[in-house]
Residue, then its C-alpha position, 0 to 999 in steps of 0.5 A: m844248555i837247558n830245556l823248557i817243559k810246558l803243558s799244551v793246554g787244550s791239545e789232545t794229540i801232537e796233531g792237535l798241537t800242530a794244527w794250533q801252531a798253524d793258525r796265523r794267530a800262533k805265529a811270529a811276524d816271520g811265520n815261525p810258531r810262537h808261544v806267548t808266556r808271561m814269564w821270561p826265562k832267567r836262564g835264557d842264554e842257556v835255553l838259546d844254546g840248543g834248548s827245546i820246549y818239551w810239550v806235555i799232552k794228556g799227561a805225557i811228554l810227547c814231543r819237543q820243538p827247538i827254541l830259536r829266540f825270545d821276542e817281546v810281546v806287548r798286548d792290548d793290556g800293555i803287559r810285557r810278555c815273552g814270545l818263545i819263537l820255535r822251529p816249525g815241526l814237532i819232534p816226537v819223543v819217547p813218551v814219559p808220564k808227567r803230572p800237571f803243573q802251572g806255567w813252564r819249568y826248566l828241564n835238564p838235558e839228562d831228564a829229557p826224554a829221548d827223541m823217538d827213533p825215526a823208524r818208529a816215529a813214522e808208525a801210527r801214534l798211540p792215543a796219549e792215554l795209552s802212551v802214558a799207561l805203557a810208559e808208566i809200566g815201562v813198556l815204552 
């Protein structure tokens, strides 16, 4: 099993990413959230063996979503793209700082942040910048 990691461009918070995914334009035909990317994972079988996409928001890995499947997406330009079909709902993780990067990358399970304790996940979320600062000094 292997994961993917991706910047959530334009999202300021986990709630912002949730709202974007609720838009009908961000959904697959079956209603599940979909993120369209240009590149297909060469290690797709490993990703589909329990992998998630970890979302980087405002400089920190803040949440993840299990990846259900890959769908082919062909837009008006005729270019074949990969639709990452995701399980609905974002799972908060222990915030980890992450510098910007292009596209998506593979993320080994041993390098992935742990899921947030469910008791803590119900607490009010800190602003992303504060989460990054606290993670950088080892408080979170």
